C-alpha positions in Angstrom: 0.0 0.1 0.1 1.5 3.3 -1.1 1.5 6.2 1.5 -0.3 9.4 1.5 2.3 11.5 1.8 4.8 10.0 -0.9 2.4 10.5 -3.1 1.5 14.1 -2.1 5.1 14.5 -2.7 5.2 13.0 -6.1 2.7 15.0 -7.4 4.0 18.2 -5.6 0.9 20.5 -5.6 -2.6 19.4 -4.2 -5.9 21.8 -3.6 -7.4 21.9 -0.3 -11.3 22.2 -0.6 -13.5 24.2 2.5 -17.0 25.4 2.4 -18.2 28.5 4.0 -21.7 29.9 3.4 -22.5 26.9 1.2 -20.3 27.9 -1.2 -17.0 25.6 -1.8 -13.5 27.1 -1.4 -10.2 25.6 -3.3 -6.9 26.6 -3.1 -3.4 25.2 -3.5 -1.3 23.6 -1.0 2.4 21.8 -1.5 3.2 21.3 2.4 2.8 18.0 4.0 4.8 15.6 6.5 4.3 12.1 8.3 5.0 12.8 12.0 4.2 10.8 15.0 2.1 8.1 12.8 -0.2 11.4 11.1 -0.5 13.2 8.2 0.4 16.9 9.0 -0.1 20.0 6.8 0.1 23.7 7.9 -1.1 27.0 7.2 -1.3 30.6 8.9 -4.1 30.9 11.5 -5.5 34.4 9.9 -5.8 32.8 6.4 -9.5 32.1 5.3 -8.8 28.6 4.8 -8.0 28.3 8.9 -11.4 30.0 9.9 -13.4 27.5 7.1 -11.6 24.4 8.6 -12.3 25.9 12.3 -15.9 26.4 11.2 -16.5 23.2 9.5 -13.9 20.6 9.6 -14.5 18.5 6.8 -12.0 18.9 4.0 -11.1 17.2 0.7 -7.8 17.3 -0.9 -7.3 16.3 -4.6 -4.3 16.5 -6.9 -3.4 15.2 -10.1 0.0 13.7 -11.0 2.1 11.7 -13.7 0.3 9.6 -15.8 -2.9 11.7 -15.3 -3.5 9.4 -11.7 -5.3 11.6 -9.5 -5.8 11.3 -5.6 -8.6 12.2 -3.6 -8.6 12.6 0.3 -11.1 12.8 2.9 -11.1 13.9 6.6 -11.9 16.1 9.4 -9.1 18.9 9.9 -7.9 18.8 13.5 -5.7 22.0 15.2 -3.1 20.9 17.3 -0.2 23.2 19.0 2.4 20.1 18.4 6.0 21.3 18.3 7.5 18.3 16.9 5.0 18.5 13.8 6.2 22.0 13.6 9.7 20.9 13.1 9.0 18.0 11.1 7.3 20.7 8.4 10.2 23.0 8.9 12.8 20.2 8.3 10.8 19.3 5.1 10.7 23.2 3.9 13.1 25.1 5.7 11.6 28.7 4.0 8.7 28.1 6.2 10.4 28.8 9.3 11.9 31.8 7.3 8.3 32.8 6.0 7.3 32.7 9.2 10.1 33.9 11.6 8.3 37.3 12.5 5.4 35.7 13.4 5.6 32.5 14.8 2.8 32.4 17.1 0.5 32.2 13.9 2.1 29.5 12.1 -0.6 26.4 12.6 -0.1 22.6 12.1 -3.1 20.3 11.6 -3.8 16.9 10.5 -6.8 14.5 9.3 -8.9 12.9 11.6 -11.1 9.6 10.1 -8.9 10.2 6.8 -9.5 8.2 3.7 -7.5 8.3 0.5 -7.7 6.8 -2.9 -5.4 6.7 -5.7 -7.3 6.7 -8.9 -6.4 6.1 -13.0 -7.9 9.0 -15.3 -10.9 7.3 -16.0 -11.5 7.3 -12.2 -10.8 3.2 -11.8 -9.4 2.8 -8.3 -5.8 1.9 -8.0 -5.5 1.6 -4.5 -6.4 2.9 -1.1 -3.5 4.9 0.5 -2.1 4.6 3.6 -3.2 7.9 5.5 
C-alpha cells in the first residue's frame, strides 16, 4: 500500500477544499509531512482557509500526477499545537521557518482525523487505497 505523503510529494501541488456559507473554496497547498503516525499540513491562522476549517472541519484534498493519476483525500481537520509536527514541517521545507520567523505564533499545523485516501486512474478506476 502506497503512503499518502509519498504520493502528495510526488504530485508536488495538491488542492484543499473547504466550505463557507454553502460555497466551496479551493486553494493550492504543497507542504505535507508524516510525523508521529499522522499526516500533517500547515497554514497561517489568519487565513480564510483556517477559519473555514475551524467552522466546518470536513475537507477534501485532490491532486493529479504522472500519467494523469489522481488522488482524493477526505477527513476532518484537527488543529493541534504540536512543536514536533511544526519542526518536521520546517525540516521538510526550511523556507517556512523563514516565512513565519516574525510571526511564528500564527504558524499552525493540522492533521486529518478519520481520513481516507484513494489513488485512481484518469478514468476514475481505483488503483488502490492509500495509507493515511
